[in-house]
N, C-alpha and C positions, 0 to 999 in steps of 0.2 A: 341171334337166337334161332333155333331150328328144331325140327322134328327128328326122330330117329331115322336111320338110313332106310329102314323098311318102308317108310312113308314118303321119302323124298320126292318120288315121282308123282305123288298124288297132289291134287290142287287143294290149297288151303281155302277154307270157306269161313268167312266172317273174321272176327277178331279174337285174340287170345283171351282167356278168362281164368280166374283163380278158383280153386276148390281145395279146401283143407290145407291151405298154405302152399299148394303147388299150382303151376301154370299148365293150362291145357289149350288145345285148339282143335277145331273140327277139320277133318280132311275128307275129300270126296273119294271114298273107297268103292270097289266094284259093287258092293251090296248096299251102298248109301253112305250117309254121313257117319263118320267114326270119330269118337273123342280120343285123342292121343296126347301124350305129354309134349309140352312146349319147353324145350330145354334151354337154359341159359348157355352162353358161350363156354363158361367154365364147366358146366355139367357135360356138354357135348364133347369137350376135349378130354374129359376123364373117360368117357365111354369109347371114344375113337381117337386115341393118342396118335398124333402125327398126321391126322386127316383134316383137311380144311373143311369148314362148314359149307356144305353145298347149297343148302336151301336158305336163302335170305328172305326175311319177311318185310314186306313193304308197309311199314307202320304208318307212314303218311297217308296212304290210301285206305288201309284197313280201319284206322281209327277215325277216318272221316275228315282229315285236314284237306285232302284233295288238291286240285289245281289252284284253288283260291288260297290255300295255305293257312286256314284257321278253323277253329270250332268255337261254338258258343257254350260257355259254362253258365250255370245258374246259381246265384247267390241269394240267401235269405233263409229265415227260419222255417218257412212253409214250403220249401222247394219239393221235398219228398211227397207231401200230400197233394200239391198241385200237379206234379209230374205223374204220379200214379193214377190220378183221376182222368188224365188225358195224355196218353203216351204218343200222340200224333207228332211225328217228326222229332221225337226225343229218344235218344239212346241212353244206355246205362252201362257202366263197368266200374270196377273197383279203383281204377286209376283216376278217372275224370268225374265220377259220379254221374249225375244226369246232365246230358249235353246234346247239342244239335250239330251235326256235321254241316260244313259250309255248303254242300250241294243241296241241302233241304231248306225249305222255307221255315224260318223260326216261328214257333207258336206265339200267340199273344200271352204275355205274362200277366200274372195277377199283381195287385198291389202288394208290395213287400218282397217281390221277387225281381231280381235284376239280372240281365244278361251281360256276361263278361266275356270279351273276346280273348282267346288264347291262340297265339300264333305258333305255327310250326317252328319258326326260328327260335321261339322261347324254349323249346324242349329238344332241340336237335344237337347232336355232337358235330364236331368238325368234319367227320366223314359221312355226314348226312344220315346217320343212324340215330334213332331216338335214344335219349339218355336212359339210364336205368329207371325201373318203375319207382323205386324209392325216391330218386331225385325228381322225377316228374310229379309225384304225389306232393312233394314239398313245394314245388312251384305252383301247383294247383291250389294247395292250402293257403299259400301267401296271397293268392288272388281272391279266394272265397271267404277267408276268415280274418278278422281283425288281429292286429299284433297282440301277442299274449301279455296280459298283466301279470299272470302267474309266473313265478320263478321256481326252479328246482329247490327242494328242501333236503337238507342233510346229505351225508355221504352214503353211497351204496353200502349196505351192510350195517349201517349205524341205526341206533334207536332214537326216535324223536317223540316228543309229546306235544299234542296240539288239541285245542278245542275246535271241532269242525262241525259243519252243518251238512246234512244230506241234501245235496243239490239235485241228484238224480238217482233213481233206484231201478235196476232191471232185474227181473226174476226169470230163472230158467229151470225147469224141472227135468230130471234125468233119472236113470236107474239108480243113481247114487244119492238121490234126494234133491232138494231144492238148493240152487246156488243163487246168491245175490251178488250183483255187481253194483257197488256204490261209487258215485262221483261225489267226493267230499270237497268242501271249500272252507278255508279258515278265514279269520277276520281281515287278513291282508290280501284276500282274493287269490291265494295260492291253491292249486287244484291237486287232488289226490285221487287215485283209483284203488279200490280194495275189493277183491273177490273173496267171498266166504260162504260157507254153508252153515255157519254156526250162529250167526246173529241176524235177526230180522228186525231192523229198525224202520220206522215209518219215514217217509220223505219229509223233509223240512226239519227233522229233529236235530238238535245240537247235542253233541256228546264229546266228552274229553277222552282221547285215546292215546295210548302209548303204542307206537307203530315202528316196525322195522322197515327201512327203505330197501325195496327189492330192486328197483331200477328207475332211471330217468328216461323219459321219452317224450316226443312231441306228437300230439294228436290234433289234427285240424289246426295247425299253427299255434297250438297252446302247449306250454311246457307243463308236463304232468309228472308228479312223483307217484310211482306205483309202490304200494305198501302191502305188507302181509304181517301175520302174527300180531294182529291188533288186539289190544286189551283195554277195556274200559277202566279208567282211573278217576 
């Protein structure tokens, strides 16, 4: 992965980060830090066909694996609350969540929070480059979350009907009104995700829905059936 040729001579500062589905990184420009796009190999080749990637990012050092070759991940339901209350020696990004680089002294964890070691060898390719972000996220999820009880339901594009309970409800207001994101669970512990602005159900309510399968995906090592066009029956 690399920055555009305009910024190749500038020093990369810190680690890449994601905003609105795109990767960025800060570089040290003449007038200070500048946020620039952090292109995948495929994106770079489309921009500069026939030109080799000149700027290679040292993911091992930037993400904190360092000479010791590991970072500490944190597992538990209260990790976010614990980490946000005291960010001493705790880093955060969308790939690893909250973690501590091996060069820093690990903080004292609370009851219910467990430190899990992730080795560089777990996430590196044969050419000593880090695996894709999606591949690393899957490795991290396998360490931090228990194996899924849920299984995918239905075929993509098919209609299914289930009695489901609202396990979690998130609300977000926008110019287009209020959107609800429901995490649903059926009697066999299969998990569904439904985003809608049409229905406002209270948490813990059970409802029978006819649902169209939008996609199957894994979230935090849990197999999730994403649904839409849901109708109460």
